[in-house]
Backbone and ligand atoms as CSV (ligand in chain L), in Angstrom:
chain,resi,resn,atom,element,x,y,z
A,1,UNK,N,N,88.863,87.121,126.589
A,1,UNK,CA,C,88.843,88.536,126.656
A,1,UNK,C,C,89.704,88.950,128.002
A,2,UNK,N,N,90.390,90.018,127.908
A,2,UNK,CA,C,91.076,90.485,129.152
A,2,UNK,C,C,91.335,91.844,129.015
A,3,UNK,N,N,92.031,92.461,129.883
A,3,UNK,CA,C,92.224,93.915,129.867
A,3,UNK,C,C,93.264,94.397,128.992
A,4,UNK,N,N,93.074,95.559,128.382
A,4,UNK,CA,C,93.969,96.005,127.376
A,4,UNK,C,C,95.186,96.508,128.119
A,5,UNK,N,N,96.426,96.073,127.685
A,5,UNK,CA,C,97.808,96.302,128.312
A,5,UNK,C,C,98.071,97.705,128.228
A,6,UNK,N,N,97.577,98.461,127.359
A,6,UNK,CA,C,98.009,99.829,127.155
A,6,UNK,C,C,97.161,100.742,127.811
A,7,UNK,N,N,95.714,100.724,127.737
A,7,UNK,CA,C,94.729,101.655,128.274
A,7,UNK,C,C,93.986,100.998,129.433
A,8,UNK,N,N,94.032,99.785,129.636
A,8,UNK,CA,C,93.148,99.089,130.792
A,8,UNK,C,C,91.738,98.931,130.450
A,9,UNK,N,N,91.300,99.242,129.180
A,9,UNK,CA,C,89.969,98.953,128.768
A,9,UNK,C,C,89.747,97.438,128.898
A,10,UNK,N,N,88.388,97.011,129.037
A,10,UNK,CA,C,88.044,95.766,129.063
A,10,UNK,C,C,88.065,95.329,127.581
A,11,UNK,N,N,87.565,94.049,127.274
A,11,UNK,CA,C,87.434,93.622,125.944
A,11,UNK,C,C,88.657,93.706,125.014
A,12,UNK,N,N,89.785,93.350,125.562
A,12,UNK,CA,C,91.093,93.436,124.860
A,12,UNK,C,C,91.180,91.900,124.120
A,13,UNK,N,N,91.693,91.988,123.001
A,13,UNK,CA,C,91.919,90.647,122.456
A,13,UNK,C,C,93.312,90.470,121.980
A,14,UNK,N,N,93.920,89.228,121.996
A,14,UNK,CA,C,95.364,88.956,121.704
A,14,UNK,C,C,95.732,89.481,120.324
A,15,UNK,N,N,96.715,90.274,120.254
A,15,UNK,CA,C,97.039,90.883,118.969
A,15,UNK,C,C,98.479,90.564,118.730
A,16,UNK,N,N,98.820,90.118,117.625
A,16,UNK,CA,C,100.389,89.777,117.354
A,16,UNK,C,C,100.864,91.181,116.936
A,17,UNK,N,N,102.241,91.316,117.340
A,17,UNK,CA,C,102.910,92.538,117.089
A,17,UNK,C,C,103.992,92.414,116.266
A,18,UNK,N,N,104.496,93.433,115.638
A,18,UNK,CA,C,105.662,93.362,114.597
A,18,UNK,C,C,106.702,94.087,115.334
A,19,UNK,N,N,107.938,93.722,115.290
A,19,UNK,CA,C,108.477,92.566,114.696
A,19,UNK,C,C,108.257,91.359,115.535
A,20,UNK,N,N,107.978,91.365,116.765
A,20,UNK,CA,C,107.779,90.135,117.504
A,20,UNK,C,C,106.886,90.381,118.725
A,21,UNK,N,N,106.264,89.259,119.233
A,21,UNK,CA,C,105.591,89.488,120.563
A,21,UNK,C,C,103.931,89.455,120.336
A,22,UNK,N,N,103.374,89.288,121.388
A,22,UNK,CA,C,101.821,89.359,121.386
A,22,UNK,C,C,101.451,90.141,122.470
A,23,UNK,N,N,100.363,90.874,122.345
A,23,UNK,CA,C,99.834,91.587,123.526
A,23,UNK,C,C,98.314,91.611,123.526
A,24,UNK,N,N,97.650,91.832,124.766
A,24,UNK,CA,C,96.313,92.026,124.697
A,24,UNK,C,C,95.935,93.457,124.564
A,25,UNK,N,N,95.251,93.769,123.565
A,25,UNK,CA,C,94.873,95.199,123.233
A,25,UNK,C,C,93.491,95.382,122.797
A,26,UNK,N,N,93.059,96.542,123.116
A,26,UNK,CA,C,91.539,96.858,122.847
A,26,UNK,C,C,91.628,97.431,121.127
A,27,UNK,N,N,90.546,97.423,120.751
A,27,UNK,CA,C,90.460,97.729,119.225
A,27,UNK,C,C,91.323,98.934,118.800
A,28,UNK,N,N,90.987,99.947,119.642
A,28,UNK,CA,C,91.593,101.295,119.477
A,28,UNK,C,C,93.054,101.364,119.572
A,29,UNK,N,N,93.439,100.743,120.641
A,29,UNK,CA,C,94.976,100.635,120.863
A,29,UNK,C,C,95.742,99.759,119.795
A,30,UNK,N,N,94.987,98.697,119.437
A,30,UNK,CA,C,95.582,97.802,118.396
A,30,UNK,C,C,95.774,98.540,117.093
A,31,UNK,N,N,94.864,99.410,116.694
A,31,UNK,CA,C,94.868,100.221,115.501
A,31,UNK,C,C,96.071,101.253,115.598
A,32,UNK,N,N,96.164,101.834,116.699
A,32,UNK,CA,C,97.058,102.846,116.964
A,32,UNK,C,C,98.531,102.244,116.870
A,33,UNK,N,N,98.759,101.097,117.612
A,33,UNK,CA,C,99.999,100.489,117.540
A,33,UNK,C,C,100.487,99.962,116.086
A,34,UNK,N,N,99.485,99.750,115.287
A,34,UNK,CA,C,99.699,99.419,114.003
A,34,UNK,C,C,99.931,100.708,112.943
A,35,UNK,N,N,99.807,101.748,113.693
A,35,UNK,CA,C,100.190,103.030,112.940
A,35,UNK,C,C,99.091,103.855,112.497
A,36,UNK,N,N,97.717,103.530,112.831
A,36,UNK,CA,C,96.696,104.216,112.307
A,36,UNK,C,C,96.485,105.503,113.181
A,37,UNK,N,N,95.642,106.422,112.701
A,37,UNK,CA,C,95.412,107.644,113.578
A,37,UNK,C,C,94.308,107.382,114.546
A,38,UNK,N,N,94.606,107.722,115.903
A,38,UNK,CA,C,93.666,107.476,116.817
A,38,UNK,C,C,93.317,108.767,117.614
A,39,UNK,N,N,92.233,108.842,118.117
A,39,UNK,CA,C,91.888,110.195,118.875
A,39,UNK,C,C,92.775,110.412,119.943
A,40,UNK,N,N,93.218,111.733,120.032
A,40,UNK,CA,C,94.302,112.026,121.089
A,40,UNK,C,C,93.970,111.661,122.517
A,41,UNK,N,N,92.717,111.935,122.958
A,41,UNK,CA,C,92.330,111.631,124.334
A,41,UNK,C,C,92.708,110.181,124.643
A,42,UNK,N,N,92.403,109.277,123.772
A,42,UNK,CA,C,92.692,107.786,124.099
A,42,UNK,C,C,94.064,107.481,124.514
A,43,UNK,N,N,95.014,108.421,124.052
A,43,UNK,CA,C,96.456,108.114,124.332
A,43,UNK,C,C,96.974,108.759,125.486
A,44,UNK,N,N,96.068,109.456,126.169
A,44,UNK,CA,C,96.595,109.781,127.606
A,44,UNK,C,C,97.018,108.605,128.520
A,45,UNK,N,N,96.549,107.372,128.091
A,45,UNK,CA,C,97.036,106.099,128.698
A,45,UNK,C,C,98.542,105.950,128.604
A,46,UNK,N,N,99.138,106.628,127.508
A,46,UNK,CA,C,100.535,106.292,127.163
A,46,UNK,C,C,101.378,106.932,128.233
A,47,UNK,N,N,100.939,108.034,128.926
A,47,UNK,CA,C,101.651,108.730,129.980
A,47,UNK,C,C,102.202,107.690,130.931
A,48,UNK,N,N,101.217,106.573,131.414
A,48,UNK,CA,C,101.647,105.569,132.179
A,48,UNK,C,C,102.351,104.403,131.585
A,49,UNK,N,N,101.750,104.143,130.468
A,49,UNK,CA,C,102.252,102.844,129.788
A,49,UNK,C,C,103.786,102.994,129.418
A,50,UNK,N,N,104.140,104.202,129.082
A,50,UNK,CA,C,105.566,104.267,128.871
A,50,UNK,C,C,106.537,103.998,129.827
A,51,UNK,N,N,106.167,104.060,131.146
A,51,UNK,CA,C,106.806,103.747,132.285
A,51,UNK,C,C,106.732,102.311,132.727
A,52,UNK,N,N,106.120,101.523,132.004
A,52,UNK,CA,C,105.704,100.082,132.380
A,52,UNK,C,C,106.981,99.249,132.568
A,53,UNK,N,N,107.146,98.321,133.602
A,53,UNK,CA,C,108.237,97.410,133.735
A,53,UNK,C,C,108.273,96.420,132.593
A,54,UNK,N,N,107.067,96.204,132.025
A,54,UNK,CA,C,106.917,95.164,130.942
A,54,UNK,C,C,107.518,95.717,129.622
A,55,UNK,N,N,108.706,95.248,129.088
A,55,UNK,CA,C,109.298,95.954,128.008
A,55,UNK,C,C,108.324,95.798,126.780
A,56,UNK,N,N,107.452,94.873,126.597
A,56,UNK,CA,C,106.516,94.903,125.533
A,56,UNK,C,C,105.519,96.237,125.535
A,57,UNK,N,N,104.987,96.382,126.697
A,57,UNK,CA,C,104.162,97.406,126.909
A,57,UNK,C,C,104.832,98.808,126.786
A,58,UNK,N,N,106.079,98.940,127.380
A,58,UNK,CA,C,106.840,100.122,127.233
A,58,UNK,C,C,107.132,100.291,125.671
A,59,UNK,N,N,107.478,99.327,125.025
A,59,UNK,CA,C,107.912,99.456,123.662
A,59,UNK,C,C,106.712,99.940,122.655
A,60,UNK,N,N,105.450,99.304,123.014
A,60,UNK,CA,C,104.410,99.604,122.279
A,60,UNK,C,C,104.082,101.180,122.608
A,61,UNK,N,N,103.994,101.736,123.789
A,61,UNK,CA,C,103.726,103.021,124.047
A,61,UNK,C,C,104.865,104.009,123.497
A,62,UNK,N,N,106.087,103.535,123.476
A,62,UNK,CA,C,107.073,104.174,122.910
A,62,UNK,C,C,106.899,104.431,121.345
A,63,UNK,N,N,106.511,103.443,120.704
A,63,UNK,CA,C,106.447,103.501,119.240
A,63,UNK,C,C,105.184,104.237,118.888
A,64,UNK,N,N,104.136,104.160,119.586
A,64,UNK,CA,C,103.023,105.049,119.300
A,64,UNK,C,C,103.344,106.606,119.546
A,65,UNK,N,N,103.990,106.877,120.623
A,65,UNK,CA,C,104.352,108.306,120.929
A,65,UNK,C,C,105.246,108.857,119.825
A,66,UNK,N,N,106.037,108.110,119.343
A,66,UNK,CA,C,107.013,108.551,118.225
A,66,UNK,C,C,106.119,108.857,116.964
A,67,UNK,N,N,105.145,108.149,116.838
A,67,UNK,CA,C,104.200,108.231,115.545
A,67,UNK,C,C,103.447,109.498,115.747
A,68,UNK,N,N,103.183,109.940,116.912
A,68,UNK,CA,C,102.190,111.037,116.945
A,68,UNK,C,C,102.746,112.284,116.553
A,69,UNK,N,N,103.959,112.542,116.989
A,69,UNK,CA,C,104.531,113.880,116.532
A,69,UNK,C,C,103.849,115.077,117.146
A,70,UNK,N,N,103.067,114.939,118.201
A,70,UNK,CA,C,102.535,115.973,118.897
A,70,UNK,C,C,103.508,116.387,119.993
A,71,UNK,N,N,103.235,117.773,120.252
A,71,UNK,CA,C,104.259,118.204,121.371
A,71,UNK,C,C,104.175,117.551,122.761
A,72,UNK,N,N,103.004,117.186,123.172
A,72,UNK,CA,C,102.988,116.542,124.436
A,72,UNK,C,C,103.720,114.998,124.401
A,73,UNK,N,N,103.549,114.578,123.112
A,73,UNK,CA,C,104.112,113.112,122.910
A,73,UNK,C,C,105.713,113.311,122.996
A,74,UNK,N,N,106.273,114.399,122.464
A,74,UNK,CA,C,107.627,114.513,122.371
A,74,UNK,C,C,108.214,114.852,123.782
A,75,UNK,N,N,107.329,115.514,124.519
A,75,UNK,CA,C,107.688,115.658,125.953
A,75,UNK,C,C,107.977,114.539,126.681
A,76,UNK,N,N,107.028,113.551,126.511
A,76,UNK,CA,C,107.014,112.259,127.153
A,76,UNK,C,C,108.245,111.630,126.657
A,77,UNK,N,N,108.533,111.437,125.400
A,77,UNK,CA,C,109.670,110.774,124.978
A,77,UNK,C,C,111.069,111.361,125.417
A,78,UNK,N,N,111.021,112.731,125.633
A,78,UNK,CA,C,112.201,113.316,126.153
A,78,UNK,C,C,112.519,112.896,127.725
A,79,UNK,N,N,111.370,112.696,128.394
A,79,UNK,CA,C,111.528,112.469,129.834
A,79,UNK,C,C,111.815,110.860,130.165
A,80,UNK,N,N,111.331,109.983,129.159
A,80,UNK,CA,C,111.402,108.586,129.520
A,80,UNK,C,C,112.482,108.104,128.559
A,81,UNK,N,N,113.299,107.305,128.979
A,81,UNK,CA,C,114.442,106.659,128.332
A,81,UNK,C,C,114.603,105.088,128.430
A,82,UNK,N,N,113.787,104.470,127.699
A,82,UNK,CA,C,113.809,102.956,127.862
A,82,UNK,C,C,115.170,102.363,127.423
A,83,UNK,N,N,115.271,101.178,127.746
A,83,UNK,CA,C,116.383,100.325,127.336
A,83,UNK,C,C,116.574,100.466,125.912
A,84,UNK,N,N,117.880,100.470,125.371
A,84,UNK,CA,C,118.160,100.506,124.007
A,84,UNK,C,C,117.256,99.244,123.207
A,85,UNK,N,N,117.291,98.050,123.860
A,85,UNK,CA,C,116.596,97.044,123.245
A,85,UNK,C,C,115.172,97.246,123.013
A,86,UNK,N,N,114.549,98.065,123.992
A,86,UNK,CA,C,113.159,98.283,123.896
A,86,UNK,C,C,112.944,99.368,122.705
A,87,UNK,N,N,113.908,100.410,122.779
A,87,UNK,CA,C,113.629,101.375,121.565
A,87,UNK,C,C,113.900,100.632,120.313
A,88,UNK,N,N,114.927,99.773,120.057
A,88,UNK,CA,C,115.134,99.196,118.851
A,88,UNK,C,C,113.789,98.509,118.409
A,89,UNK,N,N,113.278,97.641,119.261
A,89,UNK,CA,C,112.293,96.909,119.040
A,89,UNK,C,C,110.933,97.741,118.781
A,90,UNK,N,N,110.759,98.797,119.326
A,90,UNK,CA,C,109.719,99.693,119.143
A,90,UNK,C,C,109.872,100.360,117.717
A,91,UNK,N,N,110.939,100.728,117.440
A,91,UNK,CA,C,111.024,101.372,116.173
A,91,UNK,C,C,111.465,100.595,114.956
A,92,UNK,N,N,111.668,99.342,115.113
A,92,UNK,CA,C,112.059,98.532,114.016
A,92,UNK,C,C,110.976,98.524,112.825
A,93,UNK,N,N,109.697,98.415,113.314
A,93,UNK,CA,C,108.669,98.181,112.455
A,93,UNK,C,C,107.868,99.623,112.368
A,94,UNK,N,N,107.982,100.386,113.544
A,94,UNK,CA,C,107.172,101.531,113.648
A,94,UNK,C,C,107.637,102.704,112.718
A,95,UNK,N,N,108.808,102.677,112.334
A,95,UNK,CA,C,109.362,103.883,111.319
A,95,UNK,C,C,108.508,103.904,110.172
A,96,UNK,N,N,108.160,102.868,109.642
A,96,UNK,CA,C,107.516,103.102,108.345
A,96,UNK,C,C,106.124,103.788,108.488
A,97,UNK,N,N,105.588,103.668,109.558
A,97,UNK,CA,C,104.300,104.418,109.944
A,97,UNK,C,C,104.328,105.658,110.310
A,98,UNK,N,N,105.679,106.297,110.516
A,98,UNK,CA,C,105.812,107.696,110.869
A,98,UNK,C,C,105.346,108.611,109.783
A,99,UNK,N,N,104.473,109.419,109.928
A,99,UNK,CA,C,103.892,110.550,109.004
A,99,UNK,C,C,104.346,111.850,109.531
A,100,UNK,N,N,105.001,112.791,108.839
A,100,UNK,CA,C,105.399,114.044,109.468
A,100,UNK,C,C,104.281,114.926,108.761
A,101,UNK,N,N,103.778,115.728,109.824
A,101,UNK,CA,C,102.623,116.680,109.206
A,101,UNK,C,C,102.891,118.081,109.722
A,102,UNK,N,N,102.560,119.167,108.922
A,102,UNK,CA,C,102.969,120.498,109.220
A,102,UNK,C,C,101.831,121.010,110.220
A,103,UNK,N,N,101.745,122.212,110.573
A,103,UNK,CA,C,100.665,122.812,111.546
A,103,UNK,C,C,99.301,122.661,111.151
A,104,UNK,N,N,99.213,122.441,109.792
A,104,UNK,CA,C,97.771,122.482,109.327
A,104,UNK,C,C,97.462,120.934,109.218
A,105,UNK,N,N,98.360,119.991,109.331
A,105,UNK,CA,C,98.063,118.748,109.129
A,105,UNK,C,C,98.471,118.158,107.810
A,106,UNK,N,N,99.107,118.981,106.911
A,106,UNK,CA,C,99.515,118.524,105.629
A,106,UNK,C,C,100.618,117.660,105.681
A,107,UNK,N,N,100.777,116.641,104.953
A,107,UNK,CA,C,101.704,115.714,105.122
A,107,UNK,C,C,103.121,116.234,104.401
A,108,UNK,N,N,104.138,116.133,105.110
A,108,UNK,CA,C,105.403,116.625,104.637
A,108,UNK,C,C,106.362,115.534,104.090
A,109,UNK,N,N,107.119,115.899,103.076
A,109,UNK,CA,C,107.959,114.950,102.493
A,109,UNK,C,C,109.456,115.452,102.342
A,110,UNK,N,N,110.346,114.562,102.150
A,110,UNK,CA,C,111.818,115.061,102.003
A,110,UNK,C,C,111.832,115.854,100.767
A,111,UNK,N,N,112.630,117.067,100.902
A,111,UNK,CA,C,112.649,117.905,99.783
A,111,UNK,C,C,111.695,119.147,99.632
A,112,UNK,N,N,110.525,119.154,100.543
A,112,UNK,CA,C,109.561,120.037,100.637
A,112,UNK,C,C,110.200,121.293,100.881
A,113,UNK,N,N,109.448,122.552,100.665
A,113,UNK,CA,C,109.776,123.702,101.164
A,113,UNK,C,C,108.619,124.141,102.115
A,114,UNK,N,N,109.248,124.572,103.397
A,114,UNK,CA,C,108.107,125.020,104.452
A,114,UNK,C,C,108.546,126.467,104.820
A,115,UNK,N,N,107.426,126.962,105.537
A,115,UNK,CA,C,107.612,128.328,105.980
A,115,UNK,C,C,107.478,128.401,107.434
A,116,UNK,N,N,108.243,129.023,108.070
A,116,UNK,CA,C,108.230,129.160,109.703
A,116,UNK,C,C,106.984,129.909,109.967
A,117,UNK,N,N,106.105,129.684,111.026
A,117,UNK,CA,C,105.026,130.287,111.377
A,117,UNK,C,C,105.229,131.057,112.651
A,118,UNK,N,N,106.573,131.147,113.111
A,118,UNK,CA,C,106.708,131.884,114.368
A,118,UNK,C,C,108.242,131.975,114.527
A,119,UNK,N,N,108.613,133.012,115.234
A,119,UNK,CA,C,110.174,133.194,115.444
A,119,UNK,C,C,110.529,131.989,116.239
A,120,UNK,N,N,111.679,131.425,115.906
A,120,UNK,CA,C,112.288,130.255,116.559
A,120,UNK,C,C,113.688,130.592,116.993
A,121,UNK,N,N,113.860,130.765,118.360
A,121,UNK,CA,C,115.375,130.778,118.799
A,121,UNK,C,C,116.015,129.481,118.442
A,122,UNK,N,N,117.166,129.569,118.002
A,122,UNK,CA,C,118.067,128.290,117.729
A,122,UNK,C,C,118.842,128.194,118.785
A,123,UNK,N,N,118.718,126.929,119.597
A,123,UNK,CA,C,119.553,126.771,120.534
A,123,UNK,C,C,120.946,126.425,120.228
A,124,UNK,N,N,121.927,126.984,120.799
A,124,UNK,CA,C,123.346,126.875,120.573
A,124,UNK,C,C,123.990,127.572,119.393
A,125,UNK,N,N,122.936,128.159,118.565
A,125,UNK,CA,C,123.507,128.845,117.336
A,125,UNK,C,C,123.556,130.359,117.551
A,126,UNK,N,N,122.808,130.848,118.444
A,126,UNK,CA,C,122.923,132.218,118.737
A,126,UNK,C,C,122.093,133.037,117.748
A,127,UNK,N,N,121.158,132.580,117.132
A,127,UNK,CA,C,120.254,133.528,116.360
A,127,UNK,C,C,118.795,132.911,116.356
A,128,UNK,N,N,117.999,133.745,115.965
A,128,UNK,CA,C,116.511,133.560,115.807
A,128,UNK,C,C,116.132,133.237,114.354
A,129,UNK,N,N,115.517,132.107,114.032
A,129,UNK,CA,C,114.916,131.938,112.793
A,129,UNK,C,C,113.676,132.655,112.729
A,130,UNK,N,N,113.647,133.588,111.879
A,130,UNK,CA,C,112.412,134.495,111.700
A,130,UNK,C,C,111.082,133.899,111.163
A,131,UNK,N,N,109.973,134.325,111.662
A,131,UNK,CA,C,108.809,133.822,111.234
A,131,UNK,C,C,108.633,134.324,109.751
A,132,UNK,N,N,108.238,133.596,108.887
A,132,UNK,CA,C,107.919,133.673,107.326
A,132,UNK,C,C,109.237,133.336,106.684
A,133,UNK,N,N,110.382,132.805,107.318
A,133,UNK,CA,C,111.510,132.326,106.639
A,133,UNK,C,C,111.131,131.008,105.983
A,134,UNK,N,N,111.484,130.966,104.629
A,134,UNK,CA,C,111.375,129.728,103.787
A,134,UNK,C,C,112.402,128.826,103.942
A,135,UNK,N,N,112.152,127.643,104.320
A,135,UNK,CA,C,113.150,126.619,104.482
A,135,UNK,C,C,113.015,125.514,103.329
A,136,UNK,N,N,114.077,125.518,102.423
A,136,UNK,CA,C,114.009,124.658,101.352
A,136,UNK,C,C,114.613,123.333,101.467
A,137,UNK,N,N,114.053,122.250,100.807
A,137,UNK,CA,C,114.838,121.075,100.831
A,137,UNK,C,C,114.931,120.388,102.237
A,138,UNK,N,N,113.669,120.375,103.067
A,138,UNK,CA,C,113.850,119.826,104.310
A,138,UNK,C,C,114.219,118.361,104.180
A,139,UNK,N,N,114.445,117.664,105.323
A,139,UNK,CA,C,114.663,116.380,105.455
A,139,UNK,C,C,113.824,115.843,106.725
A,140,UNK,N,N,113.277,114.765,106.577
A,140,UNK,CA,C,112.339,114.301,107.701
A,140,UNK,C,C,113.391,113.461,108.726
A,141,UNK,N,N,113.151,113.900,110.039
A,141,UNK,CA,C,113.885,113.219,110.945
A,141,UNK,C,C,113.212,111.655,111.212
A,142,UNK,N,N,113.987,110.684,110.813
A,142,UNK,CA,C,113.430,109.368,110.739
A,142,UNK,C,C,112.700,108.747,111.815
A,143,UNK,N,N,113.153,109.080,113.141
A,143,UNK,CA,C,112.592,108.391,114.315
A,143,UNK,C,C,111.719,109.192,115.070
A,144,UNK,N,N,111.352,110.428,114.537
A,144,UNK,CA,C,110.450,111.330,115.129
A,144,UNK,C,C,109.608,112.146,114.258
A,145,UNK,N,N,108.346,111.845,114.257
A,145,UNK,CA,C,107.378,112.470,113.365
A,145,UNK,C,C,107.088,114.039,113.693
A,146,UNK,N,N,107.575,114.433,114.655
A,146,UNK,CA,C,107.502,115.957,115.037
A,146,UNK,C,C,108.701,116.762,114.759
A,147,UNK,N,N,109.783,116.278,114.173
A,147,UNK,CA,C,110.982,116.891,113.892
A,147,UNK,C,C,111.268,116.675,112.326
A,148,UNK,N,N,111.696,117.949,111.826
A,148,UNK,CA,C,112.420,117.986,110.457
A,148,UNK,C,C,113.554,118.735,110.584
A,149,UNK,N,N,114.455,118.576,109.522
A,149,UNK,CA,C,115.803,119.278,109.445
A,149,UNK,C,C,115.872,120.248,108.250
A,150,UNK,N,N,116.208,121.298,108.515
A,150,UNK,CA,C,116.545,122.210,107.262
A,150,UNK,C,C,117.695,123.214,107.501
A,151,UNK,N,N,117.964,123.893,106.544
A,151,UNK,CA,C,119.091,124.902,106.495
A,151,UNK,C,C,118.425,126.400,106.728
A,152,UNK,N,N,118.841,127.060,107.778
A,152,UNK,CA,C,118.549,128.350,108.005
A,152,UNK,C,C,119.702,129.131,108.265
A,153,UNK,N,N,119.830,130.278,107.574
A,153,UNK,CA,C,121.107,131.177,107.666
A,153,UNK,C,C,122.285,130.244,107.654
A,154,UNK,N,N,122.350,129.350,106.647
A,154,UNK,CA,C,123.492,128.459,106.430
A,154,UNK,C,C,123.860,127.523,107.446
A,155,UNK,N,N,122.958,127.211,108.405
A,155,UNK,CA,C,123.135,126.223,109.523
A,155,UNK,C,C,121.960,125.181,109.423
A,156,UNK,N,N,122.423,123.994,109.438
A,156,UNK,CA,C,121.502,122.932,109.481
A,156,UNK,C,C,120.803,122.799,110.924
A,157,UNK,N,N,119.516,122.909,111.016
A,157,UNK,CA,C,118.830,122.891,112.404
A,157,UNK,C,C,117.654,122.009,112.342
A,158,UNK,N,N,117.321,121.599,113.483
A,158,UNK,CA,C,116.176,120.790,113.653
A,158,UNK,C,C,115.032,121.626,113.986
A,159,UNK,N,N,113.846,121.404,113.275
A,159,UNK,CA,C,112.751,122.421,113.493
A,159,UNK,C,C,111.458,121.445,113.916
A,160,UNK,N,N,110.653,121.949,114.799
A,160,UNK,CA,C,109.479,121.176,115.145
A,160,UNK,C,C,108.389,121.361,113.904
A,161,UNK,N,N,107.833,120.242,113.610
A,161,UNK,CA,C,106.797,120.387,112.450
A,161,UNK,C,C,105.591,121.182,112.932
A,162,UNK,N,N,105.277,121.292,114.179
A,162,UNK,CA,C,104.175,122.217,114.627
A,162,UNK,C,C,104.250,123.651,114.232
A,163,UNK,N,N,105.499,123.960,114.028
A,163,UNK,CA,C,106.025,125.524,113.853
A,163,UNK,C,C,106.163,125.809,112.372
A,164,UNK,N,N,105.804,124.801,111.418
A,164,UNK,CA,C,105.840,125.175,109.964
A,164,UNK,C,C,104.721,124.931,109.196
A,165,UNK,N,N,104.743,125.397,108.022
A,165,UNK,CA,C,103.501,125.507,107.164
A,165,UNK,C,C,104.193,125.050,105.759
A,166,UNK,N,N,103.642,123.982,105.053
A,166,UNK,CA,C,104.084,123.632,103.972
A,166,UNK,C,C,103.841,124.736,102.916
A,167,UNK,N,N,104.788,124.962,101.991
A,167,UNK,CA,C,104.696,126.181,101.040
A,167,UNK,C,C,103.968,125.768,99.694
L,1,ZN,ZN,ZN,93.526,100.000,124.762
């Protein structure tokens, strides 16, 4: 038994990681790294872990953050920029675990139609996508569960899943 490398909890056990490596993780973190849903508050530990000098710890935190798709998680991802090798490792196996969900928690798939639930200014395009606009044939952004792409007013834009509702 040792301390969890992600959250610092006692009673961590050695857990093998995909695609490579081994880490001491508590039960909760181990489930999360494997792609299972975990209580939000537990993941406050990722704020620190994602800056770890240990590439394995940083990679695990990076992977979990991508899987969350929550606004705060995307903010952390934007601020932190791990080595490419760390990102590659983190996302190699993690991608399959990404689940895109709309503002109500409904699972989104490629080709779905969604409705915008608020006015969204489109950066760089000079227009605002209006609340209530239907976006048909969305595609999921592969490395971020918080992002989808769709066509609005003839332009392909990235939309945050927290601002859409599945139609
Ligand atoms: Zn833990």
